[in-house]
All heavy atoms as an XYZ file, in Angstrom:
985
protein
N      33.450     13.211    -13.780
C      32.200     13.730    -14.344
C      31.048     13.096    -13.655
O      31.007     11.832    -13.474
C      32.169     13.513    -15.857
C      30.846     13.911    -16.489
S      30.836     13.406    -18.180
C      30.168     14.844    -18.889
N      30.067     13.892    -13.250
C      28.916     13.367    -12.620
C      27.910     12.932    -13.716
O      27.501     13.717    -14.554
C      28.156     14.421    -11.813
C      28.565     14.532    -10.347
C      27.745     15.687     -9.702
C      28.317     13.301     -9.549
N      27.547     11.640    -13.708
C      26.533     11.192    -14.639
C      25.277     11.005    -13.890
O      25.205     10.215    -12.929
C      27.011      9.864    -15.288
C      25.989      9.206    -16.181
C      25.750     10.055    -17.418
C      26.468      7.814    -16.622
N      24.217     11.653    -14.286
C      22.963     11.626    -13.594
C      21.957     10.869    -14.424
O      21.843     11.070    -15.648
C      22.385     13.013    -13.254
C      23.028     13.602    -12.053
C      24.117     14.426    -12.143
C      22.531     13.228    -10.781
C      24.665     14.960    -11.053
C      23.110     13.781     -9.651
C      24.220     14.592     -9.807
N      21.217     10.028    -13.758
C      20.080      9.332    -14.381
C      18.796      9.939    -13.867
O      18.709     10.311    -12.689
C      20.151      7.879    -14.032
C      21.404      7.099    -14.390
C      21.337      5.713    -13.819
C      21.529      7.053    -15.883
N      17.841     10.071    -14.747
C      16.554     10.598    -14.335
C      15.689      9.441    -14.041
O      15.534      8.506    -14.802
C      15.955     11.463    -15.436
C      14.547     11.863    -15.236
C      14.209     12.931    -14.361
C      13.474     11.216    -15.823
C      12.923     13.258    -14.100
C      12.188     11.534    -15.605
C      11.912     12.581    -14.789
N      15.029      9.401    -12.854
C      14.072      8.339    -12.557
C      13.052      8.838    -11.590
O      13.202      9.869    -10.941
C      14.802      7.111    -12.035
S      15.621      7.287    -10.458
N      11.986      8.130    -11.427
C      10.928      8.406    -10.532
C      11.218      7.607     -9.267
O      11.535      6.412     -9.330
C       9.592      8.074    -11.141
O       8.564      8.419    -10.308
N      10.938      8.225     -8.157
C      11.192      7.528     -6.858
C       9.970      6.896     -6.317
O       8.906      7.526     -6.253
C      11.757      8.514     -5.835
S      12.118      7.840     -4.288
N      10.031      5.694     -5.859
C       8.869      5.015     -5.367
C       8.490      5.376     -3.979
O       7.433      4.984     -3.479
N       9.299      6.129     -3.199
C       9.015      6.450     -1.824
C       8.336      7.803     -1.679
O       8.267      8.359     -0.632
C      10.267      6.431     -0.994
C      10.866      5.062     -0.894
C      12.066      5.044      0.038
O      12.827      5.988      0.152
N      12.262      3.884      0.729
N       7.755      8.266     -2.755
C       6.976      9.518     -2.718
C       7.832     10.736     -2.332
O       7.305     11.623     -1.783
C       5.717      9.420     -1.790
C       4.679     10.384     -2.173
O       4.698     10.934     -3.324
O       3.919     10.778     -1.257
N       9.102     10.734     -2.707
C       9.953     11.911     -2.542
C      10.016     12.660     -3.833
O      10.745     13.658     -3.877
C      11.328     11.510     -2.054
C      11.396     10.808     -0.721
C      12.140      9.673     -0.512
C      10.706     11.364      0.360
C      12.184      9.088      0.684
C      10.793     10.746      1.605
C      11.490      9.613      1.793
O      11.516      9.012      2.981
N       9.288     12.193     -4.834
C       9.266     12.921     -6.125
C      10.159     12.240     -7.097
O      10.475     11.064     -7.011
N      10.595     13.041     -8.088
C      11.504     12.519     -9.077
C      12.927     12.613     -8.563
O      13.159     13.211     -7.490
C      11.369     13.399    -10.364
C      10.031     13.302    -10.969
O       9.599     12.169    -11.374
N       9.285     14.355    -11.064
N      13.849     11.969     -9.289
C      15.189     11.922     -8.716
C      16.231     11.967     -9.866
O      16.136     11.335    -10.903
C      15.342     10.591     -8.017
C      16.716     10.309     -7.428
C      16.802      9.154     -6.564
C      16.557      7.807     -7.154
N      16.856      6.656     -6.298
N      17.306     12.747     -9.603
C      18.527     12.726    -10.394
C      19.449     11.856     -9.560
O      19.648     12.074     -8.367
C      19.116     14.086    -10.588
C      18.384     15.048    -11.452
C      19.024     16.441    -11.448
C      18.348     14.546    -12.854
N      20.106     10.903    -10.220
C      20.849      9.892     -9.479
C      22.216      9.747    -10.075
O      22.395      9.677    -11.253
C      20.073      8.588     -9.557
C      20.694      7.420     -8.784
C      19.788      6.220     -8.793
O      18.824      6.153     -9.643
O      20.006      5.343     -7.977
N      23.207      9.681     -9.165
C      24.603      9.356     -9.566
C      25.149      8.442     -8.475
O      24.503      8.133     -7.517
C      25.405     10.597     -9.750
O      25.835     11.084     -8.469
N      26.330      7.999     -8.683
C      26.990      7.137     -7.671
C      27.312      7.914     -6.380
O      27.513      7.325     -5.354
C      28.201      6.473     -8.225
O      29.156      7.436     -8.625
N      27.429      9.249     -6.499
C      27.868     10.050     -5.385
C      26.767     10.836     -4.727
O      26.842     11.240     -3.560
C      28.933     11.021     -5.813
C      30.115     10.347     -6.466
C      30.904     11.321     -7.278
O      30.326     12.012     -8.099
O      32.194     11.300     -7.149
N      25.685     11.124     -5.471
C      24.675     12.055     -5.065
C      23.311     11.766     -5.674
O      23.254     11.578     -6.902
C      25.155     13.497     -5.415
C      24.221     14.651     -5.123
C      24.137     14.934     -3.603
C      24.718     15.943     -5.830
N      22.270     11.734     -4.828
C      20.890     11.683     -5.325
C      20.196     12.976     -4.990
O      20.300     13.373     -3.787
C      20.149     10.472     -4.735
C      20.530      9.127     -5.323
O      21.333      9.123     -6.218
O      20.024      8.099     -4.812
N      19.551     13.587     -5.899
C      18.745     14.766     -5.642
C      17.285     14.462     -6.021
O      17.000     14.207     -7.164
C      19.243     15.982     -6.384
C      20.686     16.255     -6.040
C      18.357     17.237     -6.036
C      21.305     17.434     -6.734
N      16.404     14.494     -5.019
C      14.965     14.287     -5.208
C      14.368     15.656     -5.372
O      14.823     16.658     -4.820
C      14.311     13.581     -4.033
C      14.920     12.268     -3.741
C      16.011     12.044     -2.962
C      14.240     11.135     -4.310
C      16.520     10.779     -2.731
C      14.748      9.852     -4.104
C      15.850      9.655     -3.298
N      13.266     15.777     -6.164
C      12.594     16.981     -6.330
C      11.122     16.725     -6.640
O      10.782     15.806     -7.363
C      13.160     17.874     -7.429
C      13.345     17.155     -8.785
C      12.394     17.418     -9.800
C      14.417     16.393     -9.043
C      12.538     16.769    -10.994
C      14.531     15.722    -10.249
C      13.574     15.944    -11.260
O      13.690     15.335    -12.495
N      10.196     17.475     -5.931
C       8.777     17.202     -6.002
C       8.111     17.863     -7.121
O       7.048     17.461     -7.634
C       8.101     17.546     -4.648
O       8.442     18.936     -4.404
C       8.558     16.693     -3.546
N       8.699     18.997     -7.639
C       8.069     19.738     -8.766
C       8.876     19.408    -10.062
O      10.062     19.646    -10.132
C       8.187     21.232     -8.483
C       7.431     22.075     -9.458
O       7.438     21.718    -10.686
O       6.912     23.124     -9.113
N       8.212     18.796    -11.044
C       8.848     18.411    -12.272
C       9.602     19.550    -12.956
O      10.541     19.358    -13.655
C       7.884     17.771    -13.227
C       7.440     16.380    -12.771
C       6.551     15.697    -13.760
C       6.119     14.373    -13.241
N       5.354     13.590    -14.241
N       9.117     20.731    -12.691
C       9.764     21.937    -13.310
C      11.136     22.254    -12.639
O      11.854     23.155    -13.140
C       8.847     23.178    -13.181
C       7.592     23.031    -13.931
O       7.612     22.451    -15.045
N       6.482     23.467    -13.425
N      11.466     21.574    -11.535
C      12.712     21.801    -10.859
C      13.870     20.897    -11.296
O      14.925     20.892    -10.629
C      12.493     21.699     -9.358
C      11.841     22.872     -8.778
O      11.889     23.976     -9.377
O      11.160     22.719     -7.679
N      13.660     20.158    -12.461
C      14.790     19.294    -12.827
C      16.050     20.033    -13.161
O      17.121     19.620    -12.776
C      14.316     18.425    -14.103
C      15.430     17.521    -14.522
C      15.062     16.629    -15.696
O      13.859     16.649    -16.136
O      15.950     15.914    -16.191
N      15.897     21.179    -13.884
C      17.071     22.020    -14.140
C      17.702     22.538    -12.918
O      18.930     22.587    -12.808
C      16.712     23.178    -15.131
C      16.475     22.693    -16.521
O      16.863     21.619    -16.914
O      15.824     23.458    -17.263
N      16.954     22.996    -11.914
C      17.436     23.428    -10.667
C      18.229     22.298     -9.943
O      19.325     22.512     -9.439
C      16.291     23.937     -9.801
C      16.700     24.466     -8.372
C      17.711     25.585     -8.471
C      15.477     24.930     -7.601
N      17.655     21.123     -9.994
C      18.335     19.954     -9.351
C      19.693     19.691    -10.085
O      20.706     19.481     -9.407
C      17.427     18.677     -9.468
N      19.688     19.809    -11.385
C      21.008     19.617    -12.146
C      21.998     20.696    -11.755
O      23.168     20.427    -11.610
C      20.700     19.631    -13.624
C      19.963     18.391    -14.099
C      19.865     18.350    -15.621
N      19.102     17.222    -16.081
C      19.558     15.974    -16.107
N      20.738     15.716    -15.752
N      18.726     14.986    -16.507
N      21.494     21.955    -11.621
C      22.394     23.012    -11.220
C      22.950     22.851     -9.786
O      24.069     23.162     -9.494
C      21.680     24.346    -11.324
C      21.427     24.742    -12.829
O      22.117     24.277    -13.680
N      20.429     25.560    -12.984
N      22.067     22.331     -8.870
C      22.555     22.024     -7.509
C      23.639     21.010     -7.607
O      24.697     21.056     -6.910
C      21.425     21.607     -6.601
C      21.912     20.963     -5.285
C      20.468     22.762     -6.317
N      23.456     19.935     -8.393
C      24.411     18.853     -8.508
C      25.779     19.454     -9.048
O      26.817     19.094     -8.556
C      23.850     17.772     -9.443
N      25.639     20.274    -10.052
C      26.882     20.924    -10.560
C      27.560     21.725     -9.488
O      28.850     21.680     -9.391
N      26.815     22.502     -8.738
C      27.428     23.297     -7.642
C      28.077     22.406     -6.638
O      29.192     22.698     -6.201
C      26.299     24.112     -6.971
C      26.806     24.971     -5.800
C      27.244     26.279     -6.032
C      26.850     24.447     -4.536
C      27.706     27.053     -4.995
C      27.276     25.168     -3.471
C      27.718     26.528     -3.730
N      27.417     21.322     -6.280
C      28.030     20.380     -5.299
C      29.371     19.839     -5.814
O      30.323     19.827     -5.034
C      27.020     19.189     -5.075
C      26.675     18.999     -3.629
C      26.940     17.898     -2.865
C      25.934     19.869     -2.777
N      26.503     18.088     -1.616
C      25.843     19.286     -1.535
C      25.311     21.182     -2.951
C      25.190     19.855     -0.478
C      24.650     21.720     -1.937
C      24.597     21.081     -0.707
N      29.458     19.479     -7.069
C      30.672     18.955     -7.629
C      31.758     20.050     -7.726
O      32.898     19.854     -7.333
C      30.409     18.269     -8.988
C      31.650     17.676     -9.580
C      31.344     16.955    -10.885
C      32.592     16.527    -11.603
N      33.386     15.531    -10.938
N      31.349     21.167     -8.285
C      32.363     22.271     -8.490
C      32.914     22.792     -7.258
O      34.022     23.285     -7.258
C      31.662     23.399     -9.291
C      31.290     23.051    -10.671
C      30.396     24.077    -11.359
O      30.117     25.173    -10.763
O      29.869     23.802    -12.424
N      32.219     22.687     -6.130
C      32.671     23.186     -4.867
C      33.165     22.106     -3.916
O      33.236     22.303     -2.675
C      31.542     24.027     -4.174
C      31.325     25.289     -4.975
O      32.047     26.259     -4.781
N      30.346     25.302     -5.846
N      33.430     20.938     -4.473
C      34.005     19.807     -3.732
C      33.199     19.460     -2.460
O      33.717     19.225     -1.429
C      35.454     20.087     -3.323
C      36.372     20.183     -4.516
O      36.204     19.454     -5.472
O      37.258     21.135     -4.480
N      31.873     19.407     -2.674
C      30.973     19.068     -1.515
C      30.593     17.601     -1.537
O      29.886     17.205     -0.631
C      29.739     19.930     -1.599
C      29.993     21.463     -1.421
C      28.689     22.259     -1.688
C      30.552     21.778     -0.067
N      31.084     16.864     -2.501
C      30.819     15.416     -2.529
C      31.731     14.758     -1.479
O      32.942     14.994     -1.439
C      31.056     14.858     -3.915
C      30.147     15.443     -5.023
C      30.682     14.989     -6.372
C      28.748     15.000     -4.801
N      31.130     13.869     -0.683
C      31.895     13.184      0.354
C      32.196     11.755     -0.059
O      31.988     11.309     -1.193
N      32.728     11.042      0.881
C      33.057      9.601      0.631
C      31.778      8.774      0.580
O      31.761      7.760     -0.054
C      33.993      9.137      1.763
C      35.369      9.740      1.662
C      36.319      9.231      2.770
C      37.642      9.958      2.727
N      38.495      9.590      3.765
N      30.782      9.195      1.399
C      29.509      8.504      1.337
C      28.565      9.142      0.378
O      28.630     10.331      0.182
C      28.891      8.535      2.798
C      29.520      7.708      3.801
C      28.723      7.832      5.075
C      29.257      6.990      6.165
N      28.430      7.080      7.431
N      27.684      8.359     -0.169
C      26.655      8.904     -1.075
C      25.794      9.907     -0.269
O      25.470      9.641      0.843
C      25.812      7.777     -1.637
C      24.784      8.329     -2.705
C      24.208      7.173     -3.426
C      23.367      7.679     -4.560
N      22.986      6.616     -5.519
N      25.419     10.995     -0.946
C      24.623     12.026     -0.277
C      23.223     12.072     -0.895
O      23.051     11.762     -2.082
C      25.302     13.393     -0.436
C      26.648     13.493      0.280
C      27.299     14.839      0.000
O      26.648     15.887     -0.038
N      28.625     14.768     -0.208
N      22.313     12.518     -0.058
C      20.901     12.585     -0.517
C      20.370     13.971     -0.191
O      20.426     14.445      0.924
C      20.025     11.494      0.209
C      20.505     10.164     -0.047
C      21.404      9.542      0.758
C      20.099      9.463     -1.156
C      21.908      8.222      0.523
C      20.519      8.170     -1.428
C      21.460      7.538     -0.619
N      19.858     14.673     -1.262
C      19.267     16.043     -1.096
C      17.872     15.968     -1.637
O      17.541     15.117     -2.426
C      20.076     17.052     -1.926
C      21.651     17.019     -1.738
C      22.243     18.049     -2.667
C      22.041     17.298     -0.279
N      17.039     16.938     -1.151
C      15.661     17.005     -1.593
C      15.270     18.443     -1.810
O      15.416     19.301     -0.925
C      14.789     16.370     -0.537
C      13.309     16.238     -0.944
N      12.409     17.212     -0.630
C      12.697     15.307     -1.652
C      11.216     16.831     -1.094
N      11.425     15.702     -1.726
N      14.777     18.769     -3.034
C      14.242     20.044     -3.335
C      12.720     20.061     -3.266
O      12.074     19.158     -3.826
C      14.624     20.421     -4.787
C      16.003     20.952     -5.073
C      16.265     20.972     -6.581
C      16.198     22.342     -4.520
N      12.187     20.957     -2.511
C      10.712     21.086     -2.451
C      10.350     22.550     -2.351
O      11.171     23.403     -2.015
C      10.207     20.320     -1.243
O      10.660     20.824     -0.068
N       9.102     22.842     -2.699
C       8.635     24.180     -2.671
C       7.577     24.375     -1.581
O       6.740     23.493     -1.346
C       8.010     24.611     -4.021
C       9.051     24.680     -5.080
C       8.510     25.211     -6.406
N       9.615     25.308     -7.345
C      10.315     26.416     -7.534
N      10.011     27.503     -6.876
N      11.276     26.429     -8.426
N       7.690     25.480     -0.859
C       6.764     25.803      0.155
C       6.418     27.288     -0.013
O       7.167     28.170      0.298
C       7.379     25.579      1.570
C       6.372     25.830      2.664
O       5.230     26.066      2.473
N       6.852     25.751      3.901
N       5.272     27.541     -0.613
C       4.863     28.897     -0.996
C       5.902     29.444     -1.992
O       6.106     28.866     -3.049
C       4.630     29.788      0.176
C       3.510     29.271      1.091
C       3.258     30.143      2.261
C       2.147     29.514      3.109
N       1.989     30.222      4.344
N       6.525     30.539     -1.684
C       7.541     31.162     -2.536
C       8.944     30.720     -2.288
O       9.863     31.252     -2.826
C       7.440     32.670     -2.482
C       6.079     33.233     -3.057
O       5.476     32.565     -3.876
N       5.663     34.316     -2.539
N       9.095     29.737     -1.399
C      10.431     29.352     -0.963
C      10.744     27.968     -1.511
O       9.968     27.074     -1.559
C      10.530     29.287      0.593
C      11.852     28.719      1.105
C      10.257     30.680      1.133
N      12.056     27.874     -2.021
C      12.526     26.546     -2.428
C      13.437     26.044     -1.296
O      14.415     26.773     -0.969
C      13.358     26.682     -3.780
C      13.905     25.302     -4.085
C      12.502     27.210     -4.877
N      13.153     24.888     -0.785
C      13.964     24.347      0.275
C      14.875     23.224     -0.285
O      14.365     22.379     -1.012
C      13.087     23.784      1.379
C      12.376     24.821      2.215
C      11.716     24.276      3.411
O      11.292     23.096      3.414
N      11.583     25.085      4.455
N      16.128     23.288      0.064
C      17.041     22.209     -0.285
C      17.361     21.523      1.002
O      18.040     22.096      1.884
C      18.313     22.795     -0.922
C      19.400     21.713     -1.272
C      18.827     20.680     -2.266
C      20.651     22.429     -1.860
N      16.807     20.301      1.186
C      16.993     19.556      2.396
C      18.215     18.660      2.338
O      18.382     17.936      1.329
C      15.755     18.783      2.711
C      14.569     19.696      2.959
C      13.326     18.867      3.344
C      12.207     19.832      3.629
N      10.942     19.152      4.063
N      19.096     18.741      3.356
C      20.289     17.965      3.451
C      20.153     16.950      4.576
O      19.666     17.278      5.648
C      21.479     18.839      3.781
C      21.611     20.176      3.056
C      22.678     21.012      3.664
C      21.881     19.971      1.616
N      20.572     15.715      4.334
C      20.579     14.726      5.406
C      22.025     14.592      5.887
O      22.933     14.265      5.084
C      20.073     13.390      4.861
C      18.654     13.469      4.339
C      20.247     12.312      5.961
C      18.092     12.217      3.729
N      22.243     14.890      7.145
C      23.622     14.833      7.706
C      24.127     13.376      7.618
O      23.372     12.389      7.767
C      23.502     15.275      9.150
C      22.163     15.868      9.307
C      21.277     15.282      8.199
N      25.401     13.217      7.496
C      26.053     11.892      7.440
C      26.280     11.309      8.840
O      26.430     10.128      9.006
C      27.393     11.916      6.676
O      28.261     12.852      7.297
N      26.181     12.199      9.857
C      26.300     11.779     11.254
C      25.051     12.197     12.027
O      24.331     13.069     11.542
C      27.529     12.405     11.876
C      28.845     12.004     11.178
C      30.034     12.722     11.728
O      29.939     13.404     12.757
O      31.110     12.635     11.082
N      24.902     11.639     13.178
C      23.746     11.972     13.982
C      23.779     13.512     14.241
O      24.798     14.076     14.573
C      23.814     11.249     15.339
C      22.583     11.473     16.184
C      22.580     10.684     17.424
C      21.350     11.006     18.192
N      21.280     10.314     19.521
N      22.582     14.160     14.129
C      22.487     15.586     14.250
C      21.560     15.901     15.369
O      20.424     15.433     15.514
C      21.934     16.196     12.957
C      21.697     17.668     13.078
C      22.714     18.550     12.896
C      20.456     18.174     13.283
C      22.595     19.903     13.062
C      20.215     19.558     13.429
C      21.271     20.394     13.269
N      22.066     16.820     16.280
C      21.196     17.325     17.331
C      21.384     18.855     17.348
O      22.495     19.396     17.376
C      21.616     16.765     18.681
C      21.333     15.273     18.805
C      21.725     14.756     20.200
O      21.793     15.568     21.119
O      21.900     13.532     20.287
N      20.246     19.545     17.251
C      20.240     21.016     17.135
C      21.032     21.593     18.378
O      21.797     22.541     18.203
C      18.850     21.602     17.139
C      18.818     23.106     17.211
C      18.106     21.131     15.878
N      20.863     21.053     19.566
C      21.518     21.626     20.791
C      23.036     21.566     20.651
O      23.720     22.334     21.308
C      21.008     20.936     22.042
C      21.441     19.480     22.127
C      20.826     18.841     23.348
C      21.202     17.389     23.430
N      20.674     16.672     24.536
N      23.551     20.649     19.840
C      25.019     20.547     19.687
C      25.517     21.220     18.436
O      26.704     21.136     18.180
C      25.413     19.035     19.653
C      25.088     18.346     20.930
O      25.106     18.945     22.030
N      24.818     17.053     20.863
N      24.661     21.954     17.751
C      25.032     22.612     16.556
C      25.731     23.879     16.882
O      25.084     24.877     17.343
C      23.779     22.852     15.708
C      23.982     23.082     14.259
C      24.964     22.394     13.511
C      23.220     24.012     13.540
C      25.155     22.574     12.156
C      23.417     24.219     12.155
C      24.349     23.506     11.492
N      27.043     24.010     16.680
C      27.831     25.182     17.089
C      27.551     26.381     16.275
O      27.046     26.314     15.137
C      29.307     24.826     17.075
O      29.742     24.781     15.710
N      27.965     27.533     16.830
C      27.855     28.778     16.059
C      28.636     28.708     14.753
O      28.159     29.183     13.716
C      28.403     29.965     16.935
C      28.339     31.237     16.193
C      27.188     31.998     16.146
C      29.538     31.737     15.613
C      27.160     33.207     15.502
C      29.476     32.948     14.938
C      28.277     33.687     14.852
N      29.823     28.151     14.798
C      30.637     28.052     13.558
C      29.978     27.173     12.536
O      30.058     27.480     11.340
C      32.060     27.482     13.889
C      32.937     28.467     14.643
O      32.590     29.672     14.634
O      33.897     28.023     15.288
N      29.364     26.083     12.945
C      28.620     25.169     11.981
C      27.389     25.962     11.403
O      27.164     25.822     10.253
C      28.179     23.901     12.731
C      29.340     22.956     13.081
C      28.931     21.858     13.974
O      28.109     22.128     14.896
O      29.441     20.727     13.765
N      26.773     26.737     12.189
C      25.637     27.527     11.721
C      26.076     28.507     10.694
O      25.489     28.781      9.682
C      24.906     28.241     12.882
C      24.139     27.271     13.738
C      23.667     27.980     15.047
N      23.390     27.013     16.087
C      22.208     26.731     16.528
N      21.161     27.235     16.023
N      22.053     25.796     17.506
N      27.256     29.189     11.019
C      27.800     30.134     10.096
C      28.246     29.503      8.737
O      28.008     30.100      7.710
C      29.003     30.833     10.737
N      28.771     28.301      8.830
C      29.118     27.591      7.631
C      27.939     27.255      6.808
O      27.907     27.392      5.586
C      29.931     26.261      7.994
O      31.070     26.624      8.718
C      30.275     25.482      6.762
N      26.835     26.782      7.458
C      25.598     26.445      6.760
C      25.025     27.741      6.064
O      24.633     27.700      4.896
C      24.612     25.865      7.727
C      23.302     25.354      7.040
C      23.490     24.273      6.121
C      22.295     24.966      8.158
N      25.075     28.850      6.782
C      24.531     30.137      6.228
C      25.404     30.565      5.016
O      24.871     31.007      4.041
C      24.557     31.165      7.328
C      24.136     32.580      6.862
C      22.644     32.604      6.600
C      22.140     34.034      6.431
N      22.234     34.537      5.064
N      26.706     30.413      5.144
C      27.614     30.746      4.051
C      27.370     29.886      2.808
O      27.368     30.372      1.697
C      29.095     30.585      4.507
O      29.951     30.886      3.450
N      27.165     28.594      3.052
C      26.792     27.681      1.937
C      25.512     28.113      1.280
O      25.400     28.179      0.059
C      26.725     26.223      2.464
C      26.314     25.201      1.413
C      27.266     25.206      0.212
C      26.258     23.820      2.074
N      24.504     28.450      2.122
C      23.241     28.898      1.583
C      23.416     30.185      0.725
O      22.865     30.264     -0.397
C      22.213     29.159      2.680
C      20.933     29.736      2.233
C      19.952     29.963      3.358
O      19.254     29.081      3.752
N      19.941     31.213      3.911
N      24.219     31.111      1.227
C      24.453     32.387      0.467
C      25.184     32.080     -0.834
O      24.820     32.638     -1.892
C      25.279     33.333      1.317
C      24.524     33.826      2.536
O      23.278     33.730      2.600
O      25.205     34.428      3.464
N      26.119     31.171     -0.814
C      26.825     30.787     -2.072
C      25.890     30.151     -3.097
O      25.937     30.471     -4.281
C      27.964     29.876     -1.757
O      28.949     30.549     -0.937
N      25.040     29.316     -2.605
C      24.082     28.657     -3.439
C      23.118     29.662     -4.078
O      22.809     29.599     -5.286
C      23.245     27.598     -2.718
C      23.824     26.200     -2.680
C      23.136     25.388     -1.624
C      23.634     25.522     -4.025
N      22.653     30.572     -3.295
C      21.730     31.607     -3.743
C      22.389     32.453     -4.851
O      21.767     32.708     -5.913
C      21.242     32.492     -2.624
C      20.329     31.920     -1.708
C      19.932     32.864     -0.552
N      18.836     32.408      0.226
C      18.317     32.970      1.252
N      18.855     34.125      1.670
N      17.301     32.472      1.923
N      23.618     32.768     -4.721
C      24.293     33.521     -5.760
C      24.525     32.757     -7.016
O      24.206     33.082     -8.086
C      25.690     34.099     -5.191
C      25.380     35.143     -4.107
C      26.536     34.634     -6.289
C      26.602     35.524     -3.286
N      25.062     31.470     -6.819
C      25.350     30.626     -7.968
C      24.119     30.281     -8.759
O      24.139     30.225    -10.036
C      26.099     29.395     -7.497
N      23.020     30.019     -8.086
C      21.783     29.569     -8.739
C      20.849     30.702     -9.094
O      19.798     30.522     -9.654
C      21.079     28.549     -7.877
C      21.838     27.281     -7.465
C      21.027     26.416     -6.504
C      22.286     26.537     -8.714
N      21.298     31.914     -8.651
C      20.422     33.119     -8.902
C      19.051     32.954     -8.360
O      18.052     33.158     -9.017
C      20.476     33.513    -10.380
C      21.821     33.849    -10.905
C      21.756     34.155    -12.422
C      23.147     34.531    -12.893
N      23.880     33.511    -13.489
N      19.005     32.492     -7.108
C      17.738     32.192     -6.446
C      17.793     32.645     -4.995
O      18.277     31.861     -4.154
C      17.399     30.722     -6.589
C      15.978     30.392     -6.118
O      15.431     31.101     -5.241
N      15.414     29.331     -6.614
N      17.305     33.784     -4.678
C      17.365     34.307     -3.325
C      16.239     33.661     -2.429
O      16.195     33.927     -1.235
C      17.114     35.848     -3.335
C      18.412     36.508     -3.760
O      19.527     36.092     -3.562
N      18.235     37.628     -4.488
N      15.368     32.855     -3.031
C      14.320     32.226     -2.240
C      14.686     30.799     -1.842
O      13.900     30.066     -1.278
C      12.999     32.160     -3.068
C      12.498     33.550     -3.420
O      12.606     34.438     -2.544
O      12.000     33.731     -4.578
N      15.963     30.464     -2.011
C      16.454     29.131     -1.664
C      16.819     29.109     -0.177
O      17.479     30.012      0.329
C      17.663     28.735     -2.499
C      18.215     27.351     -2.189
C      17.664     26.401     -3.257
C      19.658     27.335     -2.181
N      16.379     28.048      0.490
C      16.742     27.850      1.922
C      17.374     26.517      2.071
O      16.872     25.494      1.575
C      15.520     27.923      2.800
C      14.842     29.242      2.926
C      13.664     29.232      3.885
O      13.181     28.180      4.336
O      13.182     30.373      4.173
N      18.490     26.460      2.815
C      19.097     25.188      3.165
C      18.503     24.726      4.482
O      18.370     25.477      5.427
C      20.576     25.347      3.383
C      21.507     25.283      2.173
C      22.954     25.377      2.608
C      21.227     24.061      1.291
N      18.092     23.436      4.495
C      17.464     22.855      5.669
C      18.147     21.533      6.006
O      18.423     20.750      5.081
C      15.941     22.619      5.329
C      15.261     21.958      6.497
C      15.237     23.932      5.016
N      18.345     21.277      7.288
C      18.815     20.001      7.690
C      17.620     19.171      7.992
O      16.664     19.543      8.644
C      19.734     20.141      8.939
C      21.030     20.943      8.501
C      20.124     18.718      9.423
C      21.944     21.186      9.628
N      17.647     17.914      7.427
C      16.529     17.002      7.528
C      16.915     15.672      8.049
O      18.094     15.279      8.057
C      15.842     16.892      6.161
N      15.963     14.895      8.496
C      16.225     13.494      8.880
C      16.256     12.629      7.622
O      16.029     13.117      6.498
C      15.257     12.966      9.946
C      13.871     12.865      9.419
O      13.555     12.855      8.240
N      12.874     12.802     10.384
N      16.405     11.319      7.783
C      16.519     10.503      6.669
C      15.202     10.249      5.855
O      15.172      9.544      4.845
C      17.110      9.109      6.984
C      16.285      8.339      7.983
O      15.225      8.756      8.376
N      16.757      7.173      8.326
N      14.169     10.869      6.296
C      12.891     10.884      5.567
C      12.545     12.282      5.061
O      11.382     12.537      4.735
C      11.762     10.330      6.458
C      12.112      8.936      7.036
C      10.932      8.108      7.120
O       9.810      8.491      7.365
N      11.164      6.806      6.978
N      13.544     13.160      5.064
C      13.420     14.504      4.611
C      12.423     15.400      5.403
O      11.859     16.335      4.885
C      13.060     14.591      3.061
C      14.130     14.000      2.206
C      13.899     12.961      1.394
C      15.376     14.609      2.208
C      14.905     12.421      0.573
C      16.429     14.112      1.437
C      16.148     13.028      0.587
N      12.230     15.078      6.663
C      11.495     15.897      7.582
C      12.425     16.909      8.157
O      13.506     16.577      8.584
C      10.829     15.069      8.681
C       9.946     13.948      8.210
C       8.624     14.478      7.772
C       7.662     13.297      7.439
N       6.790     13.543      6.393
N      12.057     18.164      8.186
C      12.851     19.247      8.642
C      13.275     19.049     10.152
O      12.390     18.862     10.982
C      12.175     20.632      8.526
O      11.926     20.826      7.094
C      13.000     21.728      9.022
N      14.570     19.176     10.396
C      15.102     19.112     11.750
C      15.562     20.464     12.181
O      15.421     20.897     13.225
C      16.251     18.098     11.811
C      16.870     18.120     13.188
C      15.784     16.694     11.451
N      16.162     21.168     11.193
C      16.648     22.539     11.508
C      16.653     23.440     10.247
O      17.121     22.937      9.157
C      18.125     22.480     12.025
C      18.722     23.797     12.317
C      18.357     24.566     13.451
C      19.655     24.374     11.454
C      18.910     25.807     13.689
C      20.222     25.604     11.737
C      19.835     26.305     12.863
O      20.379     27.525     13.103
N      16.150     24.596     10.338
C      16.131     25.585      9.254
C      16.883     26.825      9.705
O      16.428     27.507     10.638
C      14.696     25.882      8.835
C      14.615     26.836      7.617
O      15.553     27.575      7.318
N      13.515     26.764      6.928
N      17.973     27.179      9.120
C      18.816     28.272      9.502
C      18.078     29.589      9.418
O      18.403     30.542     10.038
C      20.131     28.341      8.727
C      21.076     29.392      9.205
C      19.883     28.667      7.199
C      22.222     28.760      9.945
N      16.977     29.673      8.570
C      16.244     30.842      8.320
C      15.094     31.147      9.355
O      14.432     32.142      9.204
C      15.703     30.776      6.893
C      16.793     30.557      5.919
O      17.582     31.434      5.632
N      16.953     29.352      5.484
N      14.913     30.246     10.257
C      13.820     30.402     11.213
C      14.281     30.600     12.629
O      15.316     30.222     12.962
C      12.870     29.235     11.150
C      12.219     29.135      9.806
C      11.309     27.940      9.650
O      11.287     27.031     10.496
N      10.525     27.921      8.592
């Protein structure tokens, strides 16, 4: 069972749901339920890894971005077609499960700056 603690983050990434396996930051306080639903999706679909994962929810106009930090060094030029297809499939599954067609999955660096957006 994922036990999440609610806390405020000092690094200006917003609020945070925290567990031993996954931290989800979110900048809009109204997105706490969405963050909890993302956490549930992550657990139900066996997306939790051996290393702790960090995700960030933010809003940009009408789009909700879920930023993922890769566990290994990421370079766009080495991102294969199959990996892109997997990311798109994950995004589609999240959109259906969360009933949110405005959700975008984004690969980010360790400061949640966008490195790659499958939708652009």
